[in-house]
N, C-alpha and C positions, 0 to 999 in steps of 0.2 A: 503494499498499500503507498503510495507516496504521501509523503511528510509535510508539512503544513506547518513552518517553523518560526510560533512567533515571542521565543521565546526574548526576553532584557539586555542578559549578557550577560558571557558570550549566547553571541548571535547567529543567526544565520549569516552565513558565506555564498559566496557566490559558488555557483557548479564552476567557474574557469578557474579561481582563485581555487580549491580546493580539489581544483582532479592538477594542479599545476603543484604544487602543495608536493601534492605525492607519492609523484610522481620522482620529484628532486627530495622526497625523503631516499632513492630507493638509488637514487644516480643525480647528483648536480649538476650544470652543466659540461656534461659528460665528464664527468673528472670520477668516475669508477666512485666513487665517494660518496656516500647523507650530504645534504644538507646540516644534516645535528652533528654530528661532527668534523665537519671541513676546517680548516684557520678561519674567525673573523678577520685574517689579517693579508691571508690570500690575494692573490689579486681578481677571483672570482666575488667573493666574495663583497668587496669590496667595492664593485660591477653591482653588485644588487644595492646596495648601499647605497650610489652619486645617484641610478638609475629612479630609485626611489624620494632619495634628496630633491631631486628633478622634478619628478611630475607633481607633488606638491606645496615645489611655490607652479609649478604651472595651472597643474587647477587649481587651483586658487584664489588665483593672481596675485601673487603675492611684489609686493617692488622688494628694491634695492633697498639694501639696510636692515632685514632682519635674515635672521638665520634656522632655521632647523635643524632638531635635534631627536632623538630616540635613544631614549632615556626606561631604564623598569623600573620599578617603586608604582607603579598605578600612576590614574591622574590627586587622589588619597598622599603622594608623599609631592604633589603639588602645589598640596595645603600649606606645604613644608616650606620649601624650598620657593614662594612667588614671593610671600615678603620677607627670606629670609634677604633677597635678593634683590626688594624694591621698597620693603615698605621701613620708615629711617623716622617718620613721626610716628603720622595718620593717613589710614585709607579709611577709602567709601566700600561698603559690601552691603549687599541688597539680601535677605535673607528666603526664597522659596522655596525651599527646599529642605532633604535633607542633607546631602554634599553640601547644596550650599551651607548650612547647620555648619559642618564640618571645617569647612573651609574660615570659617568667624574664627571658631576655637583654637582655630593654630593662628591663625593673625594674629590672637592677640598676646599670645607665646614674645611679640615681637616691637610690639607700638603699642599709638593707642584704633579702636576700630569702630569708625562712625557707623553703626546698622541702621540704614537711612529709611527702611519699611523694611515690616511681614506680613507673612499673610498667617506664621503659623495657629492662632488663634483658631482657625478656618478651616487651618489638619489644610494649611498650603493649597485649596480646590482655589486661586487666583494669585495672581503677579498681582501684588501692587500698582495702585496709579496714583499721579502729581505728586511722588517727592524731588529732592532735589541729593545734590549732594555738593559740600563746602570745599567752595576755591582753595581750602588749606589743604584739604587732601595731594596725596602725594599720588594716586591712582584708584580707580574704580573696580567695583570687581565683582563681576553679577555667572549664578553658571544657567546661562542658555534655557538649558531645555529639562527638563524639572525630572527621570528617571519614573521615578513611587509610586507620580499623586501627575504624569499627565496634562503639566504647562512649560508651554513652552514666548521663547521672548524670541520670536525669527527678525524684527526687525532691530540695530542693531543702536542701542539711547543715544540722547543729544546727548556730553554734560560736560563740565569746562574746564576736567581733568583729565588726564592719560586713562584707558580704558585696560582692562582683563579682565579676561571670557572660559571658561571649562572650558567648550565645548565636545563635551566626551559622548555625548548620543545622538547630536546634530550638525555634527563637523560635514561637510563633504559635501551637506545638505542647499545648503542658502550661498548667495557672496555675502564680499565682506567687507565693511571701511576699513581699510586698512592702518588709511590716516588716521583716525579715533586708537587705534591702538600697542599696549606695548610689549603686549602676551598671551597670548592662546592657547590651549595645550588641549589635550583631551586625547585617556584614553584607549586604547584604538581595538579591544572588544567587542564594538555593537556595531564603529557604517566602517573598519576599517580590515582587524585582524583577528587571528587569534587572541585572547588574553597572554598579555606577558610584558608588550611596548607600547609605552603612552610621547604619541607627539609635545613636544615644543618645541611653540614660533615665536620670536623672541626676535624684539628691538634689540641692535649692537647697541644704538647710541644709548641707554634710559640705560645700558647694566654698570653696574663701575659704582655708586654716585651714595650705599648705607657707607658711617661710618663705620660700623662693626664687623670684623674676621668674619671671613665665611666657609666653616673647616672644606677641606678639597671638591672631594662629591654633592654638598649643597649649592657651590658655586658653578652658574654658567657658568662661566667661564672659560674653567675647566674642563669643559662637554664642547663647545664649542672649537677653541683651540686647537684636542684635537679629532674634532668628526666624527660625535661622537664613541671612539671607539679609545678610550680612555685610562675606559675597564672593557670586556667584551660587555657587546652588549649583546640584544636575545634574538642570535640570530633568527632561528622560526618566524616569531611574528613577524621579524624584515623582513622574511624573506614574500611571505604572504600580501606582507600590505604593496608588498610592489607589486603581486599577483593582482591588486586589487584594486590598484593604479592604474595598472594600467588598461583594465576592465576597466571601468568611467577616463578615463579616453577613449577611447573603442564606444565606450555609447553615446559621448557626443558632452562630455565635461559638466559642470556645477545644472546648468540652464536644461536639461534632456534631464538629470537628476533630480535637478527640481520639480517639473515636469509630472516627473513621476509621482510623487514623496506628496507631492501637494493631492495628486487622483487616487492615487493609491487613499488619504485619509479624508480626501471628501466620499467617494462610497461608501466609508464604514461610519462616518459620523449622522451621514443622509438615512442609514441604518438604524443607527443608536436613538434619535431625535421624532422617530415618525414608528416606532415599534410599543408597542402597550405593558410589554413586559421588561423589559429595558430601562436606562435610563445611564446618563452622561455625570462621572464629575463634578469633571469642567462644563458649568453655567454658561460662560461669555464663551461665543464663541472666539477673542481675539486673544486672549488666554491660551486657547487650544492644542495642543504638542501635535503637530503629522508626524512625532517617531516612536509616543508608545500615549496607544487611544482607551483611557482608563474606563470602567463603566457597570454599574452591577445593576442585580435587577431589582424593579422596584418594590416595596418593603410588600407588598401583598404579593409574592411572587420570589419574595429574599429564600423560604424553603430550596427552591429548586436552587438554588450556585451550583450545588455539587452535582446534580443529576446532570447540568450544563454541563459542566467540563468533560464528567463522563460521557455524552453525548457529545460531543467535539471532538475527543480520544478517537471515538468509533469509524469518526473520517480520520484518521493523521492528523486533526489539528492538536496538536503541543506549543504549552506556556503559555499559557492565553489568562491561568491564574494568573492575581492579583499581589502583589504585595502582602509579605504580610502584616504588613500594617496599614493596610489602608485595605484588601479587601479586594470583593469582589474581580471582574475579571481586568489584566491589562494586555491587548494586540496592540505590542514594539513590529513597524513600518518600518528596519530600518529596511537601507538603499536597495539589499543584494532581494528584500523582497519580492514576489512577483504576484502585480494585480490578479491573477489566476487565485495565488490564496486566499489575499483580501475576498473574491471573492464566491468562496469555497466559505466561509466566515461565517459572512452574512448570507447564508445560502442555508448553512446554520443555525441561528438562529429566526430568521422564520420560519420553516421545517420545528425548529424544539416549540415557537412561539403558537403554532397553529396547530401544537398537539398537546398543545395543554389549552 
């Protein structure tokens, strides 16, 4: 039975990425060695990281003056590295979910943090409006997409200070105005590669301005100088990322990726909004994520949630159970998910509603 993978992360990868990665595990670049065992300093792997870096810059349209790093530690490590490298006295953050809250917690270890707004009291079901960033802040940090709660900021905010963004779950789904940013980072396990590597995109002239000493491994300049090779990088996820980036380029880049993402999200949200059994947890369409669609049973059908998960499983639909802190359902519509999978989910929703 064909599987329809809606897991939030690690999540679906394109067949192109999986096939080419599997082949390289057996024989990498005709070396007769597996990509799992070849030296990261070999000319064959250097070619991988060089091409992957170039494609990130090309597809995301990153201008000169920015460096792309491939790091371990996940996006959660960036919650620490960002303030270590950029926060001298004061920074502004917006609290829109669990990962934004975790980033705020880490930043407070390094300086004053002004939380400009929060939707925590409403279980993060909306993006706060009308907030302002103080001009005295050294940067403004936000999380563009909140995987657990299904909210997303899809338009670059306009603030009077440089911005930093955690784009772990919606990078490669929209254009970015790089003139507003000094850093963007993303864990790869949602829209790019298997878990184990994180991309950090950094404006070079914004580094080196904090008063504190920074440990070697936590200083972005260390990794820029060594081309992400200061220590052994996560070789396999980087190779898989290269395959995904090649696939994205073949599809047509950001314009086509965004078109597909918007089409998938519109199809599923329309089914939810017109259902007598299901309802969305994010009511304002402007705040709805196109990457993670969160919904629940209406109160009178609440007891049928487990039955619906089982019903979907029988049709090859996996990964739709909501996060444990929210409940209900979550369908993650990352770039590699075909629209056919969304159509199968919508049909299952309609059939289950008809059944009851």
